[in-house]
C-alpha positions as CSV (number, residue, x, y, z in Angstrom):
1,X,45.0,79.6,7.7
2,X,43.3,83.1,7.8
3,X,42.6,85.3,4.8
4,X,45.2,87.8,5.8
5,X,47.9,85.2,5.7
6,X,50.3,85.9,2.8
7,X,50.0,82.2,1.8
8,X,46.3,82.4,1.6
9,X,46.4,85.3,-0.8
10,X,49.1,83.6,-2.9
11,X,47.3,80.3,-3.1
12,X,44.1,82.0,-4.3
13,X,46.0,83.9,-7.0
14,X,47.9,80.7,-8.1
15,X,44.6,78.9,-8.5
16,X,43.1,81.7,-10.5
17,X,46.3,81.9,-12.7
18,X,46.5,78.2,-13.4
19,X,42.9,76.9,-13.6
20,X,41.9,78.5,-16.9
21,X,39.9,77.1,-19.8
22,X,41.6,75.9,-23.0
23,X,40.3,74.1,-26.1
24,X,42.8,71.5,-27.5
25,X,46.2,70.5,-26.4
26,X,47.9,73.6,-25.1
27,X,51.1,73.5,-27.2
28,X,49.4,73.5,-30.6
29,X,46.9,76.0,-29.2
30,X,49.7,78.2,-28.0
31,X,51.1,78.1,-31.5
32,X,47.8,78.9,-33.1
33,X,47.5,81.8,-30.7
34,X,50.9,83.0,-31.6
35,X,50.0,82.8,-35.3
36,X,46.7,84.6,-34.8
37,X,48.5,87.4,-32.9
38,X,51.1,87.6,-35.7
39,X,48.3,87.9,-38.3
40,X,46.7,90.7,-36.3
41,X,50.0,92.6,-35.9
42,X,50.6,92.2,-39.7
43,X,47.1,93.5,-40.4
44,X,46.5,91.0,-43.2
45,X,46.3,87.3,-43.9
46,X,49.9,86.3,-44.7
47,X,51.0,84.5,-47.8
48,X,54.0,83.0,-46.1
49,X,54.7,81.9,-42.5
50,X,57.9,80.8,-40.7
51,X,57.4,78.9,-37.5
52,X,60.5,78.5,-35.2
53,X,59.9,76.2,-32.2
54,X,61.8,74.7,-29.4
55,X,62.2,70.9,-29.2
56,X,59.5,70.5,-26.6
57,X,57.0,72.4,-28.7
58,X,57.8,70.3,-31.7
59,X,57.4,67.2,-29.5
60,X,54.0,68.2,-28.1
61,X,52.5,69.4,-31.4
62,X,53.7,66.6,-33.7
63,X,51.1,63.9,-33.0
64,X,48.0,65.5,-31.6
65,X,44.9,66.6,-33.5
66,X,44.3,70.3,-33.6
67,X,40.6,71.0,-32.7
68,X,38.3,72.6,-35.3
69,X,40.5,71.6,-38.2
70,X,38.7,68.5,-39.4
71,X,41.2,66.1,-37.9
72,X,44.5,67.8,-39.0
73,X,47.7,67.2,-37.0
74,X,51.0,69.0,-36.5
75,X,52.7,72.3,-36.5
76,X,51.6,73.4,-40.0
77,X,47.9,72.6,-39.1
78,X,48.1,74.6,-35.9
79,X,49.7,77.5,-37.6
80,X,47.2,77.6,-40.5
81,X,44.3,77.3,-38.1
82,X,45.6,80.3,-36.1
83,X,46.2,82.4,-39.2
84,X,42.9,81.7,-40.9
85,X,40.4,81.3,-38.1
86,X,42.1,82.2,-34.8
87,X,40.6,84.8,-32.4
88,X,43.7,86.1,-30.7
89,X,41.6,87.8,-28.0
90,X,40.6,84.4,-26.6
91,X,44.1,83.2,-26.0
92,X,44.0,79.4,-25.2
93,X,40.5,79.3,-26.6
94,X,41.8,80.8,-29.8
95,X,40.1,78.2,-32.0
96,X,36.8,78.0,-30.2
97,X,34.8,80.0,-32.7
98,X,35.9,78.3,-36.0
99,X,33.1,77.9,-38.5
100,X,32.5,75.0,-40.9
101,X,33.5,77.3,-43.7
102,X,36.7,78.2,-42.0
103,X,37.7,74.6,-41.5
104,X,37.7,74.3,-45.3
105,X,39.6,77.5,-45.6
106,X,42.3,76.1,-43.2
107,X,42.8,73.1,-45.5
108,X,42.9,75.4,-48.5
109,X,45.4,77.7,-46.9
110,X,47.7,74.8,-46.2
111,X,47.6,73.7,-49.8
112,X,48.1,77.2,-51.3
113,X,50.6,78.9,-48.9
114,X,54.0,78.0,-47.6
115,X,54.5,77.3,-43.9
116,X,58.1,76.7,-43.0
117,X,59.1,75.0,-39.7
118,X,62.5,75.5,-38.2
119,X,64.0,74.4,-34.9
120,X,64.5,77.4,-32.6
121,X,68.0,77.7,-31.0
122,X,67.0,78.5,-27.4
123,X,67.7,77.5,-23.8
124,X,63.9,77.6,-23.1
125,X,61.9,74.5,-23.2
126,X,58.7,76.4,-24.1
127,X,59.6,78.8,-26.8
128,X,58.2,79.7,-30.2
129,X,58.5,82.5,-32.7
130,X,56.2,83.2,-35.7
131,X,57.2,85.5,-38.6
132,X,54.5,86.2,-41.2
133,X,54.7,88.0,-44.6
134,X,52.3,89.7,-46.9
135,X,53.8,91.6,-49.8
136,X,56.6,93.8,-48.5
137,X,55.2,93.7,-44.9
138,X,56.2,91.4,-42.2
139,X,55.4,90.8,-38.5
140,X,56.9,88.7,-35.8
141,X,55.6,87.4,-32.5
142,X,57.4,85.3,-29.9
143,X,56.0,83.4,-26.9
144,X,58.4,82.2,-24.2
145,X,58.1,80.4,-20.8
146,X,54.3,80.2,-20.6
147,X,51.7,79.3,-23.2
148,X,50.3,82.8,-23.6
149,X,53.3,84.9,-22.5
150,X,54.2,87.1,-25.4
151,X,57.7,88.5,-25.1
152,X,58.1,90.2,-28.5
153,X,55.9,91.8,-31.2
154,X,57.4,93.4,-34.2
155,X,56.1,94.9,-37.5
156,X,58.4,95.7,-40.3
157,X,61.3,95.7,-37.9
158,X,59.7,98.1,-35.4
159,X,59.4,96.7,-31.9
160,X,55.8,97.1,-30.7
161,X,56.1,95.1,-27.5
162,X,59.0,93.5,-25.7
163,X,59.9,92.0,-22.4
164,X,63.5,93.0,-22.0
165,X,64.6,89.9,-20.1
166,X,63.2,86.6,-21.3
167,X,63.8,85.2,-17.8
168,X,60.9,87.5,-16.8
169,X,58.7,85.5,-19.1
170,X,59.4,82.3,-17.2
171,X,58.4,83.7,-13.9
172,X,54.9,82.9,-12.8
173,X,53.0,85.9,-11.5
174,X,52.9,84.6,-7.9
175,X,55.5,83.1,-5.6
176,X,55.4,79.3,-5.8
177,X,58.1,78.9,-3.1
178,X,55.3,79.4,-0.5
179,X,53.8,76.1,-1.6
180,X,54.2,73.1,0.7
181,X,52.1,70.0,1.2
182,X,51.4,70.8,4.8
183,X,50.3,74.4,4.1
184,X,48.2,73.2,1.1
185,X,46.4,70.9,3.5
186,X,45.8,73.8,5.9
187,X,44.6,76.1,3.1
188,X,42.2,73.4,1.7
189,X,40.6,73.1,5.2
190,X,40.2,76.8,5.7
191,X,39.6,78.4,2.3
192,X,36.4,80.3,1.8
193,X,35.0,78.1,-1.0
194,X,32.7,80.9,-2.2
195,X,35.8,82.7,-3.4
196,X,36.9,79.8,-5.6
197,X,33.6,78.2,-6.5
198,X,33.3,79.8,-9.9
199,X,36.6,78.5,-11.1
200,X,36.0,75.0,-9.6
201,X,32.5,74.8,-11.0
202,X,34.0,75.5,-14.4
203,X,36.5,72.8,-13.9
204,X,33.8,70.3,-12.8
205,X,31.5,71.2,-15.7
206,X,34.0,71.3,-18.5
207,X,36.1,68.3,-17.5
208,X,33.1,66.1,-16.8
209,X,31.6,67.0,-20.1
210,X,34.6,65.9,-22.2
211,X,35.0,62.8,-20.0
212,X,31.4,61.7,-20.7
213,X,32.0,62.2,-24.4
214,X,35.2,60.1,-24.3
215,X,33.3,57.2,-22.6
216,X,30.3,57.5,-25.1
217,X,32.2,57.4,-28.3
218,X,35.4,56.1,-29.9
219,X,38.5,58.3,-29.6
220,X,42.2,57.5,-29.9
221,X,43.1,54.2,-28.3
222,X,39.9,54.2,-26.2
223,X,41.8,53.8,-22.9
224,X,38.9,54.9,-20.7
225,X,36.4,52.6,-22.3
226,X,38.9,49.7,-22.3
227,X,39.5,50.2,-18.5
228,X,35.8,49.9,-17.7
229,X,35.4,46.9,-20.0
230,X,38.4,45.1,-18.6
231,X,38.2,45.9,-14.9
232,X,34.5,46.5,-14.0
233,X,32.7,49.4,-12.4
234,X,34.2,49.9,-9.0
235,X,34.9,53.5,-8.0
236,X,38.7,53.1,-8.3
237,X,38.2,51.8,-11.9
238,X,35.8,54.6,-12.8
239,X,38.2,57.2,-11.4
240,X,40.9,56.0,-13.8
241,X,38.5,55.6,-16.7
242,X,37.0,59.0,-16.3
243,X,40.3,60.9,-16.6
244,X,41.6,58.6,-19.3
245,X,38.4,58.9,-21.4
246,X,38.6,62.7,-21.2
247,X,42.2,62.6,-22.5
248,X,41.1,60.1,-25.3
249,X,38.7,62.7,-26.6
250,X,41.0,65.7,-26.1
251,X,44.0,64.2,-27.8
252,X,41.7,63.3,-30.7
253,X,40.8,67.0,-31.1
254,X,37.3,66.8,-29.7
255,X,35.9,70.3,-29.7
256,X,35.1,71.0,-26.0
257,X,37.2,73.1,-23.7
258,X,38.8,71.8,-20.5
259,X,40.1,73.6,-17.4
260,X,43.9,73.1,-17.4
261,X,46.4,72.8,-14.6
262,X,50.0,74.0,-14.9
263,X,49.5,74.8,-18.5
264,X,48.2,71.3,-19.4
265,X,44.8,70.1,-20.2
266,X,45.7,66.5,-19.5
267,X,47.0,67.5,-16.1
268,X,43.8,69.4,-15.4
269,X,41.8,66.3,-16.2
270,X,43.9,64.0,-14.2
271,X,43.9,66.3,-11.1
272,X,40.1,66.8,-11.1
273,X,38.1,63.9,-12.6
274,X,39.2,61.1,-10.2
275,X,38.4,63.3,-7.3
276,X,35.0,64.2,-8.8
277,X,34.2,60.5,-9.3
278,X,35.1,59.6,-5.7
279,X,33.0,62.5,-4.4
280,X,30.0,61.1,-6.2
281,X,30.6,57.6,-4.8
282,X,31.1,59.0,-1.2
283,X,28.0,61.3,-1.6
284,X,30.1,64.3,-0.5
285,X,28.8,67.8,-0.3
286,X,29.7,70.4,-3.0
287,X,31.8,72.2,-0.4
288,X,33.8,69.1,0.4
289,X,34.4,68.4,-3.2
290,X,35.7,72.0,-3.7
291,X,38.2,71.5,-0.8
292,X,39.4,68.2,-2.2
293,X,39.9,69.8,-5.7
294,X,41.8,72.7,-4.1
295,X,44.1,70.2,-2.5
296,X,44.6,68.1,-5.6
297,X,45.1,71.1,-7.9
298,X,47.6,72.8,-5.6
299,X,49.6,69.7,-5.0
300,X,49.9,69.1,-8.8
301,X,51.0,72.7,-9.2
302,X,53.5,72.3,-6.3
303,X,55.0,69.3,-8.0
304,X,55.2,71.0,-11.4
305,X,56.9,74.1,-10.0
306,X,60.2,72.3,-9.7
307,X,59.8,70.5,-13.0
308,X,58.9,73.4,-15.2
309,X,56.1,73.7,-17.8
310,X,57.6,71.1,-20.2
311,X,60.2,68.4,-19.7
312,X,60.9,64.7,-20.3
313,X,59.1,63.9,-17.1
314,X,55.4,63.1,-17.7
315,X,53.2,65.7,-16.1
316,X,50.4,63.2,-15.6
317,X,52.5,61.8,-12.7
318,X,52.2,65.1,-10.8
319,X,48.4,65.4,-11.5
320,X,47.6,61.8,-10.8
321,X,49.5,61.9,-7.5
322,X,47.6,65.1,-6.7
323,X,44.4,63.4,-7.4
324,X,45.3,60.6,-5.1
325,X,45.8,63.1,-2.3
326,X,42.4,64.7,-3.1
327,X,40.7,61.3,-2.9
328,X,42.2,60.5,0.5
329,X,41.2,63.9,1.8
330,X,37.7,63.1,0.8
331,X,38.0,60.0,2.9
332,X,39.0,62.0,6.0
333,X,42.8,61.7,5.8
334,X,45.1,64.1,7.6
335,X,48.4,65.7,6.5
336,X,50.4,62.6,7.6
337,X,48.3,60.3,5.4
338,X,48.4,62.7,2.5
339,X,52.2,63.1,2.7
340,X,52.7,59.3,2.7
341,X,50.2,58.8,-0.1
342,X,52.1,61.4,-2.2
343,X,55.5,59.9,-1.6
344,X,54.3,56.4,-2.2
345,X,52.7,57.3,-5.5
346,X,55.7,59.4,-6.7
347,X,58.0,56.4,-5.9
348,X,55.9,54.2,-8.1
349,X,55.4,56.2,-11.3
350,X,58.2,58.9,-11.5
351,X,59.9,57.0,-14.3
352,X,57.2,57.8,-16.9
353,X,58.6,59.9,-19.7
354,X,56.8,62.6,-21.8
355,X,57.1,61.7,-25.4
356,X,54.7,64.4,-26.6
357,X,50.9,64.8,-26.7
358,X,49.2,61.8,-28.3
359,X,46.7,59.0,-27.5
360,X,49.0,57.2,-25.1
361,X,48.7,60.1,-22.7
362,X,45.4,58.7,-21.6
363,X,47.0,55.5,-20.5
364,X,49.7,57.4,-18.6
365,X,47.0,59.3,-16.8
366,X,45.3,56.1,-15.8
367,X,48.6,54.6,-14.5
368,X,49.3,57.8,-12.4
369,X,45.9,57.9,-10.9
370,X,46.2,54.2,-10.0
371,X,49.5,54.9,-8.3
372,X,47.9,57.7,-6.2
373,X,45.1,55.3,-5.1
374,X,47.7,52.5,-4.4
375,X,49.8,54.9,-2.4
376,X,47.0,55.4,0.0
377,X,46.2,51.7,0.2
378,X,49.8,51.1,1.2
379,X,49.5,53.7,4.0
380,X,46.3,52.1,5.3
381,X,48.1,48.8,5.4
382,X,51.1,50.1,7.2
383,X,53.4,50.1,4.2
384,X,55.6,52.8,2.8
385,X,58.7,53.6,0.8
386,X,61.5,55.0,3.0
387,X,64.1,57.6,2.6
388,X,67.0,56.1,0.6
389,X,64.6,53.9,-1.5
390,X,65.7,55.2,-4.9
391,X,64.8,58.9,-5.3
392,X,62.7,58.9,-2.1
393,X,64.1,61.1,0.8
394,X,62.8,61.4,4.3
395,X,60.2,64.1,4.3
396,X,57.7,64.8,1.6
397,X,59.2,68.2,0.6
398,X,62.6,66.6,0.2
399,X,61.1,63.9,-2.1
400,X,59.4,66.7,-4.1
401,X,62.7,68.5,-4.5
402,X,64.3,65.3,-5.7
403,X,61.5,64.9,-8.3
404,X,62.1,68.5,-9.6
405,X,65.8,67.8,-9.8
406,X,65.3,64.6,-11.7
407,X,62.8,66.0,-14.2
408,X,64.3,69.4,-14.8
409,X,68.0,68.7,-14.6
410,X,68.6,64.9,-14.7
411,X,66.3,64.3,-17.7
412,X,67.6,67.0,-20.0
413,X,69.5,64.6,-22.2
414,X,66.6,62.2,-22.1
415,X,64.4,64.9,-23.4
416,X,66.8,65.7,-26.3
417,X,66.9,62.0,-27.2
418,X,63.2,61.7,-27.2
419,X,62.9,64.6,-29.5
420,X,65.6,63.1,-31.8
421,X,63.7,59.8,-31.9
422,X,60.4,61.5,-32.6
423,X,61.7,63.8,-35.4
424,X,63.9,61.1,-37.0
425,X,61.2,58.4,-37.1
426,X,58.7,58.9,-39.8
427,X,57.1,55.4,-39.9
428,X,54.1,54.7,-37.8
429,X,54.3,52.2,-35.0
430,X,52.2,49.1,-34.5
431,X,50.9,47.1,-37.4
């Protein structure tokens, strides 16, 4: 694929759009960003705040620790952090500069001011609106479709910014219909890695740093550390553990940024860290690692395109399957082997549901990465799942379309039921 190919330019732009840094789980961070922006529009620290959120935002904010808050969880914590200490100019790193004093101020703000949370009546799965008040003044900001896509800003009823059609907010900046597994393989083999090295170096550095922290210390359910303790130190074990440990730390609010994929930090971790681990084991050059990461990231994005940003379908499946493809590329696999690996892995783990951001995400990442590795082992041993085996169809792109149909359309009611379960059940699980 040459640089003047329309797909080459589109793929470069997609990577630049999707592989961006974020600190903390992206749904509470998006909410903090929305609140910080609303405070800026208001021009004062509000004494009252109303947060309206779609079910999927509520689901993904409910159980995860908001970074730089001293361990606080939930919508109110994310809103207060954004209002008190958020730097709206930094978007998904909105809470990166919080000071020790501001952490205390966040807790004080929660105690002294009213934050009301309401469900938002909307057809969008990623949708939030924040209205803030100070005296007789008020401001309102709405984000729809993508985590930083502001579609409305108002102050005292005056519209300062608006995207006329909210459907425009859902559209990514670059055409994803150009993505296919075969052309992604072609692009990965031909891309000028110097053009993408800065983004990928950031992904390697950030995601590796939080993975090491998750393996060093205790976070969440310690999935990464448990995997190593239970299964040993082989590369396929380390690959799962590296990604899981990073999620352990991230879901517990550890204050390091990660480079995300498809709007998700967990997916960015799952798509990159197993590939990085195998590259170390195989003693691959930096350029070869870059190409494998390009492949893994783009396949994860391709799978997520049909699913949408948020759904009842666990995004770790897409990223873990993408990582499996990146790993087999490192081992010298061609398009045929990559396509079989992908179909096999999707057939294994496509039933995993998304029930919000929380410690068990790390285990789902590990299972998805394992499926990607198993998918290739099946291929090497002459085994595969065939068209007609469940949701598998003949041809990798047909199977990918089935996955999109399953997650985006078929699991709509599943998503609603998950949200009802999560919002109705106040008692903790386990002992």
